C-alpha positions as a printed NumPy array, in Angstrom:
array([[ 22.651,  -1.181, -13.114],
       [ 23.122,  -0.91 ,  -9.017],
       [ 21.112,   2.074,  -8.022],
       [ 19.458,   4.31 ,  -4.328],
       [ 15.74 ,   3.476,  -3.769],
       [ 13.71 ,   4.555,  -1.203],
       [ 10.677,   2.2  ,  -0.709],
       [  7.424,   3.441,   0.965],
       [  4.547,   1.584,   2.65 ],
       [  1.464,   3.034,   1.727],
       [ -1.719,   2.285,   4.848],
       [ -0.371,   3.176,   8.036],
       [  3.1  ,   5.317,   6.437],
       [  1.721,   7.8  ,   3.891],
       [ -1.744,   8.001,   5.527],
       [ -3.162,   6.846,   8.994],
       [ -4.801,   3.593,   8.789],
       [ -6.037,   1.123,   5.867],
       [ -6.776,   2.509,   3.105],
       [ -9.051,  -0.943,   2.075],
       [-10.835,  -0.194,   5.566],
       [-11.572,   3.588,   4.296],
       [-12.578,   2.307,   0.476],
       [-15.205,  -0.032,   2.255],
       [-16.463,   3.017,   4.47 ],
       [-16.423,   5.221,   1.364],
       [-18.996,   1.976,  -0.423],
       [-21.109,   2.311,   2.334],
       [-21.412,   6.014,   2.635],
       [-22.134,   6.278,  -1.262],
       [-24.446,   3.416,  -1.344],
       [-22.321,   1.018,  -3.038],
       [-23.042,  -1.814,  -0.713],
       [-26.251,  -3.115,   0.31 ],
       [-26.776,  -4.066,   4.095],
       [-26.152,  -7.575,   3.616],
       [-23.314,  -7.325,   1.609],
       [-21.689,  -4.645,   5.096],
       [-22.863,  -8.018,   7.163],
       [-20.854, -10.095,   5.505],
       [-17.916,  -7.761,   4.839],
       [-17.815,  -7.695,   9.215],
       [-18.028, -11.189,   9.107],
       [-15.075, -11.877,   6.886],
       [-12.91 ,  -8.656,   9.058],
       [-13.675, -10.883,  11.94 ],
       [-12.995, -14.134,  10.551],
       [ -9.658, -12.41 ,   8.981],
       [ -8.647, -11.061,  12.329],
       [ -9.368, -14.34 ,  14.358],
       [ -6.697, -15.763,  11.526],
       [ -9.612, -18.468,  10.376],
       [ -9.143, -17.115,   6.479],
       [ -6.176, -15.821,   4.474],
       [ -5.445, -12.273,   3.617],
       [ -6.135, -13.069,  -0.044],
       [ -9.363, -14.537,   0.595],
       [-10.298, -11.627,   3.065],
       [ -9.478,  -9.238,   0.12 ],
       [-11.112, -10.689,  -2.213],
       [-14.144, -10.709,  -0.295],
       [-14.113,  -7.01 ,   0.2  ],
       [-13.904,  -6.269,  -3.284],
       [-15.99 ,  -8.574,  -4.028],
       [-19.162,  -5.795,  -4.345],
       [-16.974,  -4.145,  -7.712],
       [-17.318,  -7.922,  -9.878],
       [-18.885,  -7.138, -13.045],
       [-18.348,  -3.429, -13.219],
       [-16.143,  -2.201, -15.742],
       [-12.784,  -0.928, -15.919],
       [-14.685,   2.918, -16.024],
       [-16.963,   2.062, -13.764],
       [-14.148,   1.457, -11.433],
       [-11.737,   3.858, -12.031],
       [-14.655,   6.261, -11.746],
       [-15.139,   5.139,  -8.274],
       [-11.877,   5.118,  -7.352],
       [-10.971,   8.627,  -8.922],
       [-13.433,  10.079,  -6.256],
       [-12.275,   7.749,  -3.256],
       [ -8.84 ,   8.845,  -3.958],
       [ -9.618,  13.034,  -4.16 ],
       [-11.985,  12.844,  -1.508],
       [-11.14 ,  10.48 ,   0.849],
       [ -7.381,   9.205,   0.06 ],
       [ -5.441,  13.113,  -0.853],
       [ -6.323,  14.879,   2.116],
       [ -4.915,  12.264,   4.514],
       [ -1.417,  12.175,   2.978],
       [  1.051,  13.01 ,   5.906],
       [  2.815,  16.13 ,   4.633],
       [  5.921,  15.044,   6.109],
       [  5.761,  11.775,   3.705],
       [  5.437,  13.924,   0.699],
       [  8.368,  15.874,   1.623],
       [ 10.337,  12.873,   2.17 ],
       [  9.337,  11.23 ,  -1.189],
       [ 10.386,  14.845,  -2.84 ],
       [ 13.804,  15.231,  -1.276],
       [ 14.562,  11.415,  -2.221],
       [ 13.76 ,  12.52 ,  -6.273],
       [ 15.846,  15.644,  -5.872],
       [ 18.892,  13.229,  -5.354],
       [ 17.883,  11.682,  -7.846],
       [ 16.647,   8.217,  -6.232],
       [ 14.283,   5.739,  -7.399],
       [ 11.238,   6.16 ,  -5.755],
       [  8.469,   3.624,  -4.844],
       [  5.496,   2.537,  -3.313],
       [  5.466,  -1.048,  -1.967],
       [  1.622,  -1.943,  -0.659],
       [ -0.511,  -4.919,   0.196],
       [ -3.242,  -2.257,  -1.268],
       [ -4.542,  -2.655,  -4.349],
       [ -3.139,  -0.859,  -7.341],
       [ -6.566,  -0.157,  -8.726],
       [ -6.988,   3.008,  -6.823],
       [ -3.087,   3.355,  -5.707],
       [ -2.103,   3.988,  -9.55 ],
       [ -4.438,   7.061,  -9.722],
       [ -1.963,   8.675,  -6.843],
       [  1.354,   7.88 ,  -8.7  ],
       [  1.388,  11.581, -10.554],
       [  0.378,  13.1  ,  -7.124],
       [  2.89 ,  11.258,  -4.133],
       [  5.726,  11.543,  -7.57 ],
       [  7.198,   8.373,  -7.52 ],
       [  8.549,   6.351,  -9.57 ],
       [  6.174,   3.69 ,  -9.739],
       [  4.153,   1.334,  -7.818],
       [  4.583,  -2.628,  -6.31 ],
       [  1.165,  -3.339,  -4.879],
       [ -1.614,  -5.793,  -5.132],
       [ -3.356,  -6.477,  -8.068],
       [ -6.833,  -7.524,  -8.741],
       [ -7.816,  -9.457, -12.166],
       [ -9.535,  -7.825, -14.768],
       [-11.336, -10.22 , -17.814],
       [-10.275,  -9.686, -21.582],
       [-13.704,  -8.073, -21.934],
       [-12.397,  -5.244, -19.598],
       [-14.844,  -6.662, -16.334],
       [-13.831,  -5.868, -13.424],
       [-13.154,  -9.374, -11.064],
       [-11.566,  -8.956,  -8.155],
       [ -9.454, -11.867,  -7.889],
       [ -6.177, -11.297,  -6.617],
       [ -3.5  , -11.554,  -9.033],
       [ -1.044, -14.301,  -7.399],
       [ -0.214, -13.151,  -3.883],
       [ -1.169, -10.617,  -1.029],
       [  2.479,  -7.715,  -1.562],
       [  2.672,  -8.028,   2.378],
       [  5.217,  -9.162,   4.785],
       [  7.807, -11.698,   2.9  ],
       [  6.099, -11.065,  -0.256],
       [  7.547,  -7.368,  -0.394],
       [ 10.889,  -8.464,  -0.901],
       [  9.724, -10.961,  -3.888],
       [  7.805,  -8.268,  -5.65 ],
       [ 10.774,  -6.362,  -5.11 ],
       [ 12.828,  -8.517,  -6.987],
       [ 10.892,  -9.419,  -9.604],
       [ 10.451,  -5.512, -10.607],
       [ 13.839,  -5.295, -10.515],
       [ 15.083,  -8.267, -12.706],
       [ 12.672,  -6.983, -14.619],
       [ 14.275,  -3.142, -15.159],
       [ 17.772,  -4.992, -14.961],
       [ 18.114,  -3.031, -11.747],
       [ 20.354,  -3.516,  -8.425],
       [ 19.169,  -2.421,  -5.392],
       [ 22.094,  -0.309,  -3.374],
       [ 21.709,  -1.594,   0.533],
       [ 24.068,   0.908,   1.733],
       [ 22.506,   3.897,  -0.339],
       [ 18.994,   3.187,  -0.252],
       [ 16.06 ,   3.587,   2.44 ],
       [ 12.623,   2.117,   3.306],
       [  9.834,   3.497,   4.943],
       [  7.542,   1.375,   7.311],
       [  4.639,   1.183,  10.389],
       [  3.984,  -2.652,  11.147],
       [  6.352,  -5.531,  11.394],
       [  4.954,  -6.677,   8.67 ],
       [  7.299,  -4.118,   6.484],
       [  9.808,  -5.582,   8.435],
       [ 11.184,  -7.964,   5.515],
       [ 11.316,  -4.782,   3.363],
       [ 13.172,  -2.213,   5.505],
       [ 15.688,  -4.855,   5.977],
       [ 16.309,  -4.354,   2.56 ],
       [ 17.731,  -1.188,   2.861],
       [ 20.953,   0.413,   4.603],
       [ 18.349,   3.193,   6.196],
       [ 15.636,   1.947,   8.201],
       [ 12.995,   4.586,   8.665],
       [ 10.227,   3.222,  11.459],
       [  7.265,   5.863,  10.935],
       [  5.106,   6.286,  13.537],
       [  5.974,   2.368,  14.494],
       [  3.811,  -0.308,  15.991],
       [  5.601,  -1.14 ,  18.955],
       [  6.769,  -4.688,  17.728],
       [  7.924,  -3.272,  14.729],
       [ 10.354,  -0.888,  16.609],
       [ 11.43 ,  -4.048,  19.101],
       [ 12.7  ,  -5.778,  16.065],
       [ 14.038,  -2.662,  14.065],
       [ 15.84 ,  -1.106,  16.496],
       [ 17.727,  -4.062,  17.236],
       [ 19.587,  -3.859,  13.897],
       [ 22.297,  -1.26 ,  11.925],
       [ 20.672,   1.652,  10.292],
       [ 17.217,   2.042,  11.845],
       [ 15.766,   4.88 ,  12.974],
       [ 12.427,   5.915,  14.02 ],
       [ 10.333,   9.442,  13.153],
       [  6.985,  10.752,  13.58 ],
       [  5.209,  12.288,  11.093],
       [  1.86 ,  14.184,  11.884],
       [ -1.196,  14.247,  10.552],
       [ -2.577,  16.796,   7.784],
       [ -4.788,  19.966,   8.703],
       [ -8.508,  18.395,   7.225],
       [-11.229,  20.808,   6.965]])
């Protein structure tokens, strides 16, 4: 069945900044990261920035401090992180835009490279239909292992993962009526899937590439007022 979809990136679009870095900072302040582990994560970030390690390897290194914890422990940590760090950062215009699409009867999806284990706790708060995100392994005993399942949901992987999701549902995305929202050039493959391509507070490289395409627009979403 052909349907109208609204696709939303998360980091840099619905919030300012990178939720993975925010999670690391949260873990440091909560005492979940020792000094040696924090130095290792900084080194990993440097290697990734220099393109000397893959995004999958970097992500597995970042979340390795959770290895061996039960799913209940990880969920408790994630819930506190979501409520204290992510929810206060949600951009009001982003929430309003999701609500408008939902009221119009559109399918709303969060399509993100960030990890499902904490973004799933935002599903009800965002009131999105579903999430297409990077997933990490949990073994048969319910213990978190931190290995990325498949590929990082970034760049070209976004439309590939979306195609798998639509095929499983038996849906087809209506190009002309569908919307996609992103902030960086890595969102471009996802934005190209929709007739309405919305650059949210875009990085210059994205807007340079996007403004040449039909249906492209640029919007500015403000930050929430936080105590």
